[in-house]
Biopython code that builds the backbone (N, CA, C, O; Angstrom):
import numpy as np
from Bio.PDB.StructureBuilder import StructureBuilder

atoms = [
    (1, "MET", "N", (0.828, -1.268, -0.066)),
    (1, "MET", "CA", (0.092, 0.256, -0.018)),
    (1, "MET", "C", (0.806, 1.479, -0.092)),
    (1, "MET", "O", (1.545, 1.933, 0.781)),
    (2, "ALA", "N", (0.543, 1.968, -1.165)),
    (2, "ALA", "CA", (1.316, 3.396, -0.692)),
    (2, "ALA", "C", (1.353, 4.136, 0.226)),
    (2, "ALA", "O", (0.431, 3.765, 0.953)),
    (3, "THR", "N", (1.963, 5.183, 0.792)),
    (3, "THR", "CA", (1.806, 6.292, 1.534)),
    (3, "THR", "C", (1.125, 7.239, 1.024)),
    (3, "THR", "O", (0.902, 7.430, -0.172)),
    (4, "LYS", "N", (0.617, 8.141, 2.346)),
    (4, "LYS", "CA", (0.307, 9.484, 1.498)),
    (4, "LYS", "C", (1.269, 10.442, 0.952)),
    (4, "LYS", "O", (0.955, 11.280, 0.107)),
    (5, "LYS", "N", (2.420, 10.314, 1.433)),
    (5, "LYS", "CA", (3.787, 11.165, 0.907)),
    (5, "LYS", "C", (3.943, 10.565, -0.512)),
    (5, "LYS", "O", (4.466, 11.341, -1.311)),
    (6, "GLN", "N", (3.598, 9.341, -0.998)),
    (6, "GLN", "CA", (3.690, 8.712, -2.481)),
    (6, "GLN", "C", (2.486, 8.938, -2.909)),
    (6, "GLN", "O", (2.562, 9.446, -4.028)),
    (7, "VAL", "N", (1.598, 8.831, -2.628)),
    (7, "VAL", "CA", (0.123, 9.185, -3.480)),
    (7, "VAL", "C", (0.215, 10.794, -3.943)),
    (7, "VAL", "O", (-0.026, 11.077, -5.116)),
    (8, "GLU", "N", (0.419, 11.390, -3.392)),
    (8, "GLU", "CA", (0.049, 13.095, -3.617)),
    (8, "GLU", "C", (1.045, 13.391, -4.846)),
    (8, "GLU", "O", (0.602, 14.109, -5.743)),
    (9, "PRO", "N", (2.069, 13.004, -4.932)),
    (9, "PRO", "CA", (3.106, 13.493, -5.910)),
    (9, "PRO", "C", (2.921, 12.435, -7.501)),
    (9, "PRO", "O", (3.185, 12.669, -8.680)),
    (10, "ALA", "N", (2.502, 11.564, -6.976)),
    (10, "ALA", "CA", (2.093, 10.226, -7.928)),
    (10, "ALA", "C", (0.727, 11.209, -8.964)),
    (10, "ALA", "O", (0.742, 11.513, -10.157)),
    (11, "LYS", "N", (-0.116, 11.425, -8.104)),
    (11, "LYS", "CA", (-1.443, 12.059, -8.805)),
    (11, "LYS", "C", (-1.060, 13.047, -9.057)),
    (11, "LYS", "O", (-2.024, 13.394, -9.739)),
    (12, "LYS", "N", (-0.068, 14.308, -9.107)),
    (12, "LYS", "CA", (0.648, 15.404, -9.800)),
    (12, "LYS", "C", (1.151, 14.796, -10.678)),
    (12, "LYS", "O", (0.591, 15.107, -11.729)),
    (13, "ASN", "N", (2.198, 13.823, -10.887)),
    (13, "ASN", "CA", (2.619, 13.444, -12.085)),
    (13, "ASN", "C", (1.730, 12.853, -13.200)),
    (13, "ASN", "O", (2.102, 12.943, -14.370)),
    (14, "ILE", "N", (0.450, 12.191, -12.842)),
    (14, "ILE", "CA", (-0.403, 11.861, -13.356)),
    (14, "ILE", "C", (-1.106, 12.612, -14.457)),
    (14, "ILE", "O", (-1.325, 12.326, -15.635)),
    (15, "LYS", "N", (-1.457, 13.895, -13.546)),
    (15, "LYS", "CA", (-2.330, 15.104, -14.118)),
    (15, "LYS", "C", (-1.337, 15.599, -14.930)),
    (15, "LYS", "O", (-1.721, 15.626, -16.099)),
    (16, "LYS", "N", (-0.292, 15.974, -14.792)),
    (16, "LYS", "CA", (1.150, 16.539, -15.419)),
    (16, "LYS", "C", (1.212, 15.519, -16.910)),
    (16, "LYS", "O", (1.285, 16.007, -18.038)),
    (17, "ALA", "N", (1.172, 14.218, -16.656)),
    (17, "ALA", "CA", (1.183, 13.510, -17.863)),
    (17, "ALA", "C", (0.282, 13.503, -19.124)),
    (17, "ALA", "O", (0.549, 13.337, -20.314)),
    (18, "GLN", "N", (-1.216, 13.808, -18.264)),
    (18, "GLN", "CA", (-2.304, 13.835, -19.399)),
    (18, "GLN", "C", (-2.556, 15.052, -19.694)),
    (18, "GLN", "O", (-3.616, 15.138, -20.314)),
    (19, "LYS", "N", (-1.825, 16.458, -19.449)),
    (19, "LYS", "CA", (-2.329, 17.607, -19.945)),
    (19, "LYS", "C", (-2.105, 17.778, -21.348)),
    (19, "LYS", "O", (-2.873, 18.457, -22.031)),
    (20, "PRO", "N", (-0.929, 17.106, -21.897)),
    (20, "PRO", "CA", (-1.019, 17.144, -23.302)),
    (20, "PRO", "C", (-1.888, 16.442, -24.218)),
    (20, "PRO", "O", (-2.042, 16.707, -25.410)),
    (21, "TRP", "N", (-2.417, 15.562, -23.582)),
    (21, "TRP", "CA", (-2.827, 14.638, -24.116)),
    (21, "TRP", "C", (-4.647, 15.615, -24.296)),
    (21, "TRP", "O", (-5.215, 15.999, -25.318)),
    (22, "LYS", "N", (-4.997, 15.700, -23.079)),
    (22, "LYS", "CA", (-6.040, 16.390, -23.391)),
    (22, "LYS", "C", (-6.200, 17.707, -24.270)),
    (22, "LYS", "O", (-7.174, 18.068, -24.931)),
    (23, "ALA", "N", (-4.905, 18.350, -24.080)),
    (23, "ALA", "CA", (-4.795, 19.301, -25.180)),
    (23, "ALA", "C", (-4.676, 19.257, -26.513)),
    (23, "ALA", "O", (-4.902, 20.216, -27.249)),
    (24, "ALA", "N", (-4.367, 18.301, -26.827)),
    (24, "ALA", "CA", (-4.241, 17.999, -28.468)),
    (24, "ALA", "C", (-5.542, 17.550, -29.182)),
    (24, "ALA", "O", (-6.541, 16.982, -28.741)),
    (25, "LEU", "N", (-5.207, 17.992, -30.453)),
    (25, "LEU", "CA", (-6.474, 17.172, -31.153)),
    (25, "LEU", "C", (-6.660, 16.348, -31.552)),
    (25, "LEU", "O", (-5.613, 15.720, -31.706)),
    (26, "HIS", "N", (-7.646, 15.745, -31.951)),
    (26, "HIS", "CA", (-8.305, 14.539, -32.356)),
    (26, "HIS", "C", (-7.478, 13.642, -33.213)),
    (26, "HIS", "O", (-7.342, 12.420, -33.174)),
    (27, "ARG", "N", (-6.779, 14.857, -34.266)),
    (27, "ARG", "CA", (-5.981, 13.921, -35.239)),
    (27, "ARG", "C", (-4.453, 13.518, -34.976)),
    (27, "ARG", "O", (-3.796, 12.597, -35.462)),
    (28, "GLN", "N", (-4.004, 14.778, -33.795)),
    (28, "GLN", "CA", (-2.780, 14.670, -33.307)),
    (28, "GLN", "C", (-2.878, 13.316, -32.321)),
    (28, "GLN", "O", (-2.031, 12.423, -32.335)),
    (29, "ARG", "N", (-3.866, 13.324, -31.606)),
    (29, "ARG", "CA", (-3.820, 11.926, -30.629)),
    (29, "ARG", "C", (-3.393, 10.745, -31.537)),
    (29, "ARG", "O", (-2.389, 10.036, -31.604)),
    (30, "THR", "N", (-4.406, 10.814, -32.118)),
    (30, "THR", "CA", (-4.624, 9.661, -33.240)),
    (30, "THR", "C", (-2.986, 9.168, -33.975)),
    (30, "THR", "O", (-2.615, 7.994, -34.007)),
    (31, "LEU", "N", (-2.412, 9.989, -34.358)),
    (31, "LEU", "CA", (-1.159, 10.126, -34.748)),
    (31, "LEU", "C", (0.111, 9.694, -34.102)),
    (31, "LEU", "O", (1.097, 9.176, -34.627)),
    (32, "ALA", "N", (-0.131, 10.043, -32.728)),
    (32, "ALA", "CA", (0.682, 9.743, -31.771)),
    (32, "ALA", "C", (0.609, 8.326, -31.275)),
    (32, "ALA", "O", (1.599, 7.938, -30.654)),
    (33, "GLN", "N", (-0.350, 7.514, -31.431)),
    (33, "GLN", "CA", (-0.598, 5.835, -31.251)),
    (33, "GLN", "C", (0.243, 5.153, -32.245)),
    (33, "GLN", "O", (0.493, 5.389, -33.427)),
    (34, "PRO", "N", (0.713, 3.966, -31.177)),
    (34, "PRO", "CA", (1.655, 3.114, -32.430)),
    (34, "PRO", "C", (1.314, 2.839, -33.732)),
    (34, "PRO", "O", (2.113, 2.810, -34.669)),
    (35, "GLN", "N", (-0.481, 2.532, -33.829)),
    (35, "GLN", "CA", (-0.972, 2.341, -34.996)),
    (35, "GLN", "C", (-1.300, 3.692, -35.686)),
    (35, "GLN", "O", (-0.950, 3.461, -36.843)),
    (36, "GLY", "N", (-1.568, 4.425, -35.671)),
    (36, "GLY", "CA", (-1.985, 5.613, -35.878)),
    (36, "GLY", "C", (-1.680, 6.036, -37.337)),
    (36, "GLY", "O", (-2.616, 6.438, -38.028)),
    (37, "ARG", "N", (-0.355, 5.965, -37.878)),
    (37, "ARG", "CA", (-0.408, 6.158, -39.046)),
    (37, "ARG", "C", (-0.944, 5.231, -40.219)),
    (37, "ARG", "O", (-1.079, 5.603, -41.384)),
    (38, "ASP", "N", (-1.229, 3.962, -39.724)),
    (38, "ASP", "CA", (-1.716, 2.794, -40.500)),
    (38, "ASP", "C", (-3.533, 3.136, -40.621)),
    (38, "ASP", "O", (-4.146, 2.743, -41.614)),
    (39, "ARG", "N", (-4.164, 3.810, -39.622)),
    (39, "ARG", "CA", (-5.261, 3.949, -39.818)),
    (39, "ARG", "C", (-5.944, 4.749, -41.020)),
    (39, "ARG", "O", (-5.269, 5.609, -41.588)),
    (40, "ALA", "N", (-7.046, 4.542, -41.365)),
    (40, "ALA", "CA", (-7.512, 5.140, -42.544)),
    (40, "ALA", "C", (-7.945, 6.431, -42.144)),
    (40, "ALA", "O", (-8.058, 6.602, -40.930)),
    (41, "LYS", "N", (-8.252, 7.521, -43.018)),
    (41, "LYS", "CA", (-8.728, 9.007, -43.061)),
    (41, "LYS", "C", (-9.768, 8.919, -43.189)),
    (41, "LYS", "O", (-10.218, 8.198, -44.078)),
    (42, "MET", "N", (-10.399, 9.471, -42.528)),
    (42, "MET", "CA", (-12.006, 9.792, -42.459)),
    (42, "MET", "C", (-12.234, 9.894, -44.122)),
    (42, "MET", "O", (-11.477, 10.324, -44.992)),
    (43, "GLY", "N", (-13.551, 9.337, -44.206)),
    (43, "GLY", "CA", (-13.877, 9.376, -45.897)),
    (43, "GLY", "C", (-13.233, 8.756, -46.826)),
    (43, "GLY", "O", (-13.427, 8.821, -48.040)),
    (44, "LYS", "N", (-12.266, 7.998, -46.109)),
    (44, "LYS", "CA", (-11.434, 7.005, -47.319)),
    (44, "LYS", "C", (-11.749, 5.517, -47.502)),
    (44, "LYS", "O", (-11.285, 4.792, -48.382)),
    (45, "THR", "N", (-12.654, 5.155, -46.486)),
    (45, "THR", "CA", (-12.746, 4.015, -46.620)),
    (45, "THR", "C", (-14.452, 3.626, -46.681)),
    (45, "THR", "O", (-15.176, 4.493, -46.194)),
    (46, "ARG", "N", (-15.010, 2.627, -47.135)),
    (46, "ARG", "CA", (-16.288, 2.424, -47.303)),
    (46, "ARG", "C", (-16.809, 1.925, -46.110)),
    (46, "ARG", "O", (-16.121, 1.303, -45.300)),
    (47, "GLY", "N", (-18.146, 2.200, -45.946)),
    (47, "GLY", "CA", (-18.727, 1.385, -44.701)),
    (47, "GLY", "C", (-18.475, 1.421, -43.556)),
    (47, "GLY", "O", (-18.689, 0.493, -42.776)),
    (48, "ARG", "N", (-17.792, 2.903, -43.161)),
    (48, "ARG", "CA", (-17.426, 2.969, -41.886)),
    (48, "ARG", "C", (-17.781, 4.398, -41.164)),
    (48, "ARG", "O", (-17.491, 4.582, -39.982)),
]
sb = StructureBuilder()
sb.init_structure("model")
sb.init_model(0)
sb.init_chain("A")
sb.init_seg("    ")
for serial, (resi, resn, name, xyz) in enumerate(atoms, 1):
    if name == "N":
        sb.init_residue(resn, " ", resi, " ")
    sb.init_atom(name, np.array(xyz, "f"), 0.0, 1.0, " ", f" {name:<3s}", serial, name[0])
structure = sb.get_structure()
């Protein structure tokens, strides 16, 4: 079990790491994912 002294900085670090992801546009987030460049662009595939 983590102590209070460990939990508080961990929460701050998580928020700090999530900040750029929340600020990024949908397209930027998609391209940052490992398979992002392989995904089809909107309107380029049929039936989706």
